[in-house]
C-alpha positions in Angstrom: 75.8 -36.4 69.1 72.6 -34.4 69.5 72.2 -31.1 71.3 70.3 -32.9 74.1 73.3 -35.3 74.5 75.6 -32.3 74.6 73.5 -30.6 77.3 73.6 -33.7 79.4 77.3 -34.2 78.9 78.0 -30.7 80.0 76.2 -30.8 83.3 78.4 -30.3 86.4 81.5 -29.0 84.5 83.2 -28.2 87.8 86.8 -28.6 88.9 88.9 -27.7 92.0 92.6 -27.5 91.9 95.5 -26.5 94.1 98.5 -27.0 91.9 97.3 -29.2 89.0 96.0 -29.1 85.5 92.2 -29.5 84.8 90.1 -29.5 81.6 86.6 -29.2 80.4 85.0 -29.3 76.9 82.3 -27.2 75.3 80.9 -28.1 71.9 80.4 -25.5 69.2 78.0 -26.0 66.3 77.4 -24.1 63.0 75.2 -24.9 60.1 76.2 -24.2 56.5 74.0 -24.3 53.4 70.7 -26.1 53.6 71.4 -28.0 56.8 69.4 -31.1 57.9 66.7 -32.2 55.5 63.5 -34.2 56.0 63.1 -36.8 53.3 60.2 -36.0 51.0 58.2 -38.6 49.2 59.6 -39.5 45.8 57.7 -38.2 42.8 56.0 -40.6 40.4 56.2 -43.5 42.9 55.1 -46.9 41.7 52.3 -48.8 43.2 53.9 -52.1 42.2 55.8 -52.2 45.5 53.5 -52.2 48.5 53.0 -53.5 52.0 56.5 -52.1 52.9 57.6 -52.6 56.5 60.6 -51.4 58.4 61.7 -54.0 60.9 64.2 -54.4 63.7 67.5 -56.1 62.8 69.7 -58.3 64.9 71.0 -55.2 66.7 70.5 -51.4 66.7 73.0 -51.0 63.8 70.8 -53.1 61.5 67.3 -52.8 60.0 65.3 -55.5 58.1 62.8 -54.6 55.4 60.0 -56.5 53.7 57.6 -55.7 50.9 55.4 -57.2 48.2 55.9 -56.7 44.5 53.4 -57.3 41.7 55.9 -58.9 39.3 58.6 -61.5 39.8 61.6 -59.3 38.9 64.8 -58.7 40.7 64.3 -56.1 43.4 66.7 -54.0 45.6 66.6 -51.9 48.7 68.3 -48.5 48.3 69.4 -46.7 51.4 71.1 -43.2 51.6 71.7 -40.5 54.1 68.8 -38.1 54.4 71.3 -35.2 54.5 72.1 -36.0 50.8 68.6 -35.5 49.6 68.5 -32.4 47.4 65.3 -31.1 45.8 63.3 -34.2 46.5 65.6 -36.4 44.4 66.8 -39.7 45.8 70.6 -39.4 46.4 72.9 -40.9 43.9 75.3 -41.8 46.7 73.2 -44.7 48.0 73.7 -48.3 48.9 71.8 -51.0 46.9 71.0 -54.3 48.6 69.6 -57.1 46.5 66.4 -58.6 47.9 65.5 -62.2 48.4 62.0 -63.7 48.1 59.5 -65.5 46.0 55.8 -66.2 45.3 53.4 -65.5 48.1 50.2 -67.4 49.0 48.2 -64.5 47.6 49.8 -64.8 44.1 52.2 -61.8 44.6 56.0 -61.8 45.4 57.5 -61.0 48.7 60.9 -59.4 49.1 63.3 -59.3 52.1 66.5 -57.2 52.6 68.7 -56.2 55.5 70.9 -53.1 55.8 73.9 -53.3 58.2 76.5 -50.9 59.5 74.1 -48.1 60.2 75.5 -45.1 62.2 73.9 -44.0 65.5 71.9 -40.8 65.6 71.6 -40.6 61.8 68.7 -40.0 59.5 68.3 -42.2 56.4 66.0 -42.4 53.4 65.2 -45.6 51.5 63.1 -46.9 48.6 62.5 -50.4 47.2 61.9 -51.7 43.7 64.0 -51.6 40.5 65.3 -49.0 38.1 62.4 -47.1 36.7 59.9 -48.8 39.1 60.6 -47.4 42.6 58.3 -47.2 45.6 57.9 -43.9 47.4 60.9 -42.7 49.4 60.6 -43.2 53.2 62.8 -42.1 56.1 64.0 -43.5 59.4 66.4 -42.4 62.1 68.8 -44.4 64.2 69.2 -43.4 67.9 72.1 -43.7 70.3 73.4 -47.3 70.4 73.7 -47.3 74.2 71.7 -46.0 77.1 68.0 -45.6 78.0 65.3 -46.0 75.4 61.5 -46.3 75.0 59.3 -48.5 72.8 55.6 -48.9 72.3 53.7 -52.1 72.9 50.3 -52.8 71.2 47.7 -55.6 71.8 45.9 -57.5 69.1 45.0 -55.1 66.3 43.2 -58.0 64.6 42.0 -56.0 61.7 38.6 -57.3 60.5 37.5 -59.0 63.7 34.6 -56.5 64.1 33.3 -57.3 60.7 34.3 -53.8 59.5 37.8 -53.6 58.2 37.7 -49.8 57.7 36.7 -49.1 61.3 39.2 -51.5 62.7 42.0 -50.0 60.6 41.0 -46.4 61.5 41.2 -47.3 65.2 44.6 -49.0 64.7 46.0 -46.0 62.8 44.6 -43.6 65.4 46.4 -45.5 68.2 49.7 -45.4 66.3 49.3 -41.7 65.7 48.4 -41.0 69.4 51.2 -43.1 70.7 53.9 -41.8 68.4 52.8 -38.2 69.0 53.0 -38.7 72.8 56.4 -40.6 72.4 58.1 -39.1 69.4 61.4 -40.8 70.3 60.0 -44.3 70.6 62.5 -46.7 69.0 60.2 -49.7 68.3 56.6 -50.5 67.6 56.0 -53.9 69.3 53.0 -56.1 68.5 51.5 -58.7 70.8 50.2 -60.7 67.7 47.0 -61.2 65.8 47.7 -58.5 63.2 44.7 -59.6 61.2 41.5 -61.6 61.7 42.1 -64.0 58.9 45.6 -65.2 58.2 45.4 -65.2 54.4 43.3 -62.1 53.9 45.4 -59.5 52.1 42.8 -56.9 52.3 43.1 -57.0 56.1 46.9 -57.0 55.8 46.8 -53.9 53.6 44.6 -52.2 56.1 46.9 -53.1 58.9 50.0 -51.9 57.0 48.6 -48.6 55.7 50.2 -46.3 58.3 53.6 -44.9 57.4 54.6 -45.3 61.0 55.4 -48.9 60.1 57.8 -47.6 57.5 59.5 -45.1 59.8 59.9 -46.8 63.2 61.1 -50.4 63.4 58.3 -52.9 63.8 58.4 -56.1 66.0 55.9 -58.7 64.9 54.6 -61.5 67.2 52.8 -64.6 65.8 49.2 -64.8 67.0 46.6 -67.5 66.6 44.9 -65.5 63.8 48.2 -65.2 62.0 49.1 -68.9 61.5 46.6 -70.4 59.0 48.7 -69.1 56.1 52.2 -68.3 55.1 51.3 -64.6 54.8 52.6 -63.8 58.3 56.1 -65.0 57.6 56.0 -63.6 54.0 55.1 -60.1 55.3 57.4 -59.9 58.3 61.2 -60.1 58.1 62.1 -61.1 61.6 65.8 -61.3 62.6 67.6 -64.5 63.7 64.5 -66.6 63.1 64.5 -70.4 63.8 61.5 -72.0 62.1 62.4 -75.4 63.6 61.5 -74.1 67.0 57.7 -74.5 67.4 57.7 -76.1 64.0 54.7 -75.0 61.9 52.7 -76.9 59.3 53.4 -76.7 55.6 50.7 -74.1 55.2 51.1 -72.1 58.4 53.6 -69.6 59.7 55.9 -70.4 62.6 59.3 -70.0 64.2 61.0 -68.2 67.1 63.4 -65.3 66.9 65.6 -63.0 68.9 67.5 -59.7 68.7 69.5 -57.5 71.0 68.6 -53.8 71.2 71.0 -51.8 73.4 71.2 -53.6 76.7 68.1 -55.8 76.2 67.9 -59.4 74.8 64.4 -59.8 73.2 63.0 -63.3 72.6 59.8 -63.7 70.6 58.3 -67.2 70.4 55.5 -68.7 68.4 53.2 -69.8 71.2 50.7 -71.3 68.7 52.9 -74.4 69.0 53.1 -75.9 72.5 55.9 -78.4 71.9 59.0 -78.4 74.1 61.3 -76.9 71.4 60.5 -73.4 72.6 62.1 -74.0 76.0 65.2 -75.7 74.4 65.5 -72.8 72.0 65.2 -70.1 74.7 67.8 -72.0 76.8 70.2 -72.0 73.9 69.8 -68.3 73.0 70.1 -67.2 76.6 73.2 -69.3 77.0 74.7 -67.7 73.9 73.5 -64.2 74.1 72.3 -63.5 77.7 75.6 -62.2 79.0 75.5 -59.4 76.4 72.4 -57.8 78.0 71.3 -56.3 81.3 67.6 -57.2 80.8 65.7 -60.1 79.1 62.3 -59.5 77.6 60.2 -62.4 76.3 57.1 -62.0 74.1 54.5 -64.4 73.0 50.8 -64.1 72.1 48.9 -66.5 74.3 48.7 -64.8 77.7 49.2 -67.3 80.6 48.3 -64.7 83.3 45.4 -62.7 82.0 42.0 -61.6 83.2 39.6 -62.5 80.3 37.8 -65.6 79.1 40.9 -67.2 77.7 42.5 -67.5 81.1 40.7 -70.8 81.8 41.0 -72.3 78.3 42.6 -75.7 78.3 45.4 -74.7 76.0 46.2 -71.8 78.3 46.2 -74.0 81.3 48.7 -76.3 79.5 51.0 -73.3 78.8 50.7 -72.0 82.4 51.7 -75.5 83.7 54.8 -75.7 81.4 56.3 -72.3 80.8 56.6 -70.3 84.1 59.4 -72.3 85.7 61.5 -72.3 82.6 60.9 -68.5 82.3 62.0 -67.9 85.9 65.1 -70.2 85.5 66.2 -68.3 82.4 66.2 -65.0 84.3 63.5 -63.3 82.1 62.5 -60.0 83.6 59.4 -59.0 81.6 56.9 -61.0 79.5 54.7 -59.2 77.0 51.5 -61.0 75.9 48.1 -60.5 74.1 45.3 -62.8 73.1 42.7 -61.9 75.8 41.7 -58.4 74.7 41.7 -57.1 78.3 44.5 -55.4 80.3 46.3 -57.4 83.0 49.4 -56.9 85.1 50.6 -59.8 87.2 52.3 -59.8 90.6 55.9 -60.8 90.3 55.8 -64.6 89.7 58.5 -67.1 90.3 58.2 -70.7 89.2 54.4 -70.3 88.7 53.7 -68.9 92.1 53.5 -65.4 93.6 57.1 -64.5 94.3 56.4 -62.3 97.3 53.3 -63.0 99.4 53.4 -59.4 100.7 53.3 -57.7 97.3 50.3 -55.3 97.3 47.9 -55.2 94.5 48.4 -52.3 92.1 51.8 -51.4 93.5 53.5 -48.7 91.4 56.9 -50.2 91.9 58.0 -53.8 92.3 61.4 -55.3 93.2 62.2 -58.7 91.6 64.3 -61.2 93.5 65.9 -64.1 91.6 63.4 -65.7 89.3 60.8 -63.0 89.8 59.0 -62.2 86.5 56.5 -59.5 85.6 53.8 -60.5 83.1 51.8 -57.8 81.1 48.8 -58.5 78.9 47.8 -55.8 76.4 44.2 -54.8 75.6 43.2 -54.1 72.0 45.0 -51.3 70.2 42.5 -51.1 67.4 39.2 -51.5 69.3 38.2 -54.3 66.9 37.3 -56.7 69.7 37.1 -56.6 73.5 36.4 -59.4 76.0 34.8 -59.1 79.4 36.7 -59.7 82.6 36.1 -63.0 84.4 36.3 -61.5 87.9 37.1 -64.8 89.4 39.8 -63.5 91.8 42.7 -65.1 89.9 45.7 -65.2 92.3 48.1 -63.8 89.7 46.3 -60.5 89.1 47.8 -57.3 90.5 45.8 -55.1 88.1 43.0 -55.8 85.7 41.1 -53.4 83.5 38.5 -53.4 80.8 36.9 -50.1 79.8 36.4 -51.1 76.2 38.5 -48.3 74.9 41.7 -48.6 72.9 45.0 -48.9 74.8 48.8 -49.0 74.2 51.8 -49.3 76.6 54.9 -47.1 76.6 57.9 -49.1 78.0 61.0 -47.2 79.2 64.2 -49.1 79.8 67.2 -47.9 81.6 70.2 -49.7 83.1 68.4 -49.9 86.5 64.7 -50.1 85.8 61.9 -51.0 83.4 58.7 -48.9 83.5 55.5 -50.0 81.8 53.0 -47.3 81.4 49.6 -48.2 79.8 47.6 -45.4 78.4 44.2 -44.8 76.7 44.5 -44.0 73.0 40.8 -43.4 73.1 39.0 -41.3 75.7 36.6 -42.9 78.2 34.5 -39.9 79.2 35.7 -36.5 80.2 37.6 -37.8 83.3 39.7 -40.3 81.3 40.9 -38.5 78.2 43.3 -39.7 75.5 46.7 -40.5 77.0 45.4 -40.8 80.5 47.0 -43.6 82.5 45.4 -47.0 82.9 48.2 -48.5 84.9 51.9 -47.8 85.6 54.6 -49.9 87.3 58.4 -49.7 87.6 60.3 -52.9 87.8 63.7 -53.0 89.5 65.9 -55.9 90.7 66.8 -56.8 94.2 70.4 -55.9 95.0 72.6 -59.0 95.2 74.5 -59.2 98.5 78.3 -59.5 98.0 79.6 -61.8 100.7 83.2 -61.5 99.4 83.5 -57.8 99.8 83.9 -55.2 102.6 82.3 -51.8 102.5 84.4 -48.7 103.0 83.0 -45.4 104.2 84.5 -42.0 104.4 82.9 -38.6 105.1 84.2 -35.7 103.1 83.7 -32.3 104.8 82.7 -29.1 103.2 85.5 -27.4 101.3 87.6 -25.2 103.6 88.3 -21.6 102.8 91.3 -21.0 100.6 90.8 -22.9 97.3 90.7 -22.4 93.6 87.3 -23.2 91.9 86.2 -22.8 88.3 83.2 -24.0 86.3 81.2 -23.4 83.2 78.1 -21.4 84.0 74.8 -23.1 83.3 74.2 -26.6 81.9 74.1 -26.0 78.1 77.2 -27.5 76.6 76.3 -26.6 73.0 77.3 -23.2 71.7 75.2 -22.7 68.6 76.7 -20.2 66.2 73.6 -20.5 64.0 73.6 -20.5 60.2 76.7 -18.9 58.7 76.1 -16.1 56.2 77.9 -15.2 53.1 80.4 -12.4 53.5 82.1 -11.9 50.2 85.0 -14.4 50.0 83.9 -16.4 53.1 81.1 -17.4 55.3 80.8 -15.7 58.7 79.2 -16.7 62.0 79.4 -15.1 65.4 78.4 -16.0 69.0 79.8 -16.3 72.5 81.0 -19.0 74.8 79.1 -20.0 77.9 80.7 -17.8 80.7 83.4 -19.3 83.0 83.2 -18.4 86.7 86.5 -18.5 88.6 86.8 -18.1 92.3 90.2 -18.0 94.2 90.2 -17.5 98.0 93.7 -18.8 98.6 95.6 -16.5 101.0 98.8 -16.1 99.0 96.9 -15.4 95.8 99.0 -17.5 93.4 98.7 -16.8 89.7 96.2 -18.8 87.6 95.1 -18.9 84.0 92.3 -20.4 81.9 93.1 -21.2 78.3 91.4 -22.9 75.4 92.0 -24.7 72.2 89.5 -25.8 69.5 89.4 -29.0 67.5 88.6 -29.2 63.8 84.9 -28.7 62.8 83.4 -31.9 61.5 80.2 -33.1 59.8 79.6 -36.7 58.5 83.2 -37.2 57.3 83.7 -33.6 56.2 85.7 -31.1 58.2 87.5 -27.8 58.2 90.2 -26.4 60.4 89.6 -24.9 63.8 92.0 -22.2 63.0 89.2 -20.3 61.4 87.7 -19.6 64.8 88.8 -16.5 66.7 87.7 -14.8 69.9 87.7 -11.6 72.0 88.0 -12.5 75.7 86.4 -10.2 78.3 86.0 -10.0 82.1 82.2 -9.8 82.3 82.1 -9.7 86.1 85.1 -8.2 87.8 86.7 -9.7 90.9 89.9 -11.2 92.3 92.0 -8.9 90.0 91.1 -11.2 87.0 92.2 -10.0 83.6 91.0 -10.9 80.1 93.3 -12.6 77.6 94.3 -11.0 74.3 92.1 -11.1 71.2 92.8 -14.0 68.8 91.8 -13.3 65.2 90.4 -15.9 62.9 93.1 -17.6 60.9 91.1 -17.0 57.7 93.6 -14.3 56.6 96.6 -15.8 58.4 97.6 -17.3 61.7 96.4 -20.3 63.7 93.3 -18.8 65.4 92.1 -20.9 68.3 93.6 -24.1 66.9 96.5 -23.4 69.3 96.1 -22.9 73.0 95.1 -19.3 73.8 94.5 -17.5 77.1 90.9 -16.6 78.1 91.8 -15.0 81.4 94.3 -14.9 84.2 95.3 -13.3 87.5 98.9 -12.4 88.5 100.5 -13.7 91.7 99.5 -11.8 94.8 96.0 -11.0 93.4 93.1 -10.2 95.7 90.7 -12.9 96.8 87.4 -13.0 94.9 85.3 -14.3 92.1 85.2 -13.2 88.4 83.3 -14.3 85.4 85.1 -14.7 82.0 83.4 -14.6 78.6 84.4 -14.3 75.0 82.8 -13.3 71.7 83.5 -15.8 68.9 84.0 -15.1 65.3 84.2 -17.9 62.7 85.3 -17.1 59.1 84.9 -20.2 56.8 86.2 -20.5 53.3 83.4 -20.7 50.7 84.6 -24.0 49.3 83.7 -25.8 52.5 80.8 -28.3 51.8 77.5 -27.5 53.4 76.4 -29.3 56.5 76.0 -28.9 60.3 79.5 -28.9 61.8 80.6 -29.3 65.4 83.9 -28.8 67.2 85.1 -29.2 70.7 86.5 -26.2 72.6 88.7 -27.7 75.4 89.2 -25.4 78.4 92.2 -25.8 80.7 92.8 -24.3 84.1 96.4 -24.0 85.4 97.3 -22.8 88.9 
């Protein structure tokens, strides 16, 4: 658990009791030795392994990998904990995963591998290749496996479409840098398709894949019309749960539909280059099998059916717009992500191919979807390689359209109750529209479903009457950081203090009360040491209500149980005066020198008895 998570978890640590037992927990952290390490690049890395990409897996505990090799020799993916890196050397304690693959259309050899069983909130390092011929070492970090998250969405990089590969690649790399700097916790990089101008051009692919962001943050590929004239797309991108029979491709082209679940979202990504009915049947099957596991459903495909540029009136787009929307509404899709038209567009909520709510205002910053209501977003160019002009024909579906001919990206935040799509400039448009200024922003929520089989109950709770016992942890920071322990002869030592505890007792009879605490073992990635090595010196830091401090408890390093057994922080005897006091305690932690290095945490559980 991160310190941010601990801070959130500790908010509102407040209890009221008359004659009952109550408890709260505070986490304590201490770092030994070198602590957390960033993964450095491996020395003498081979160039024989290249075009390495980190992909999403079937869920957040998996990652897919792909790369090209110069020779047709057995290859493996090696993955290890970043915390095990010492002196730049790849950890010996690593997992090796054999890769699959074969010859590519460019005369090289592609390799795919998948790692499973990843832990949440953990940093890893990896490399690919074979003994004596390894790639550089790269790092990635998993996040929490539940809760809110953010990902970044990019339209048509299409490297090479301007005629200048270097310029297109520079714009693409700059957008990735701008977006990931503004959203450092982004959990995916999601493409709308058309990674390159020419499907079989490996020079363009190398330019597209040059940024290490694609080796650090999971990439989600979408199949664009410029990606299908070759097998290169499906040889470069290791997509999870892919079904190549859906939207079947030709013998020389790339195709297939795929899906994955990330936290509470079911993502479906279809190859819209094919317009056969198999896409709908495939989506129906996946939603039937997987839809109940997710709170939201997001669909992606390249060919925008509700855009604002010249493709909006193409015959193939008209065909897709006639066929897909009703199926998308029926499936309960919430958000559709698209590209292809190199302009920005945001639709009104659309149900079965029609505006869902005639009263929805253009450009609304929040929309509420009823059953079948779907939000469609079309991304502008992320690289600046090509822009199209707006048609300005008053298309009924357009809530927002924009074309400034500067690079864009979208940051998409997903929580249990809302999806927010914020589209920003990764390139300034004059002094009044700087980098990361907002092009458009909208928050999507769902209409509450009426429950006709339920009855509402209501009760009003008055303000607390005088005469009660109240205690709480002061402040909102639940992490007590003891810093980095220092050597002290035959042990390591660290000191600190708990977050103060405020106790208020206004009961007329003044019954006795006490606050006590007990600490768990300290743990770090499977390693641990006893909580008995923690001791404290309680104190009344703000007098009141005849509160008294508990006795000092010495660290158990030289004997005794320390705070591994319940110990009194403070108390008041029966018949004490009314009032409020604040209790604190200095902490001393003495750790044996044979404890392995790492960042250790423990939980100090506080209990009130009255």
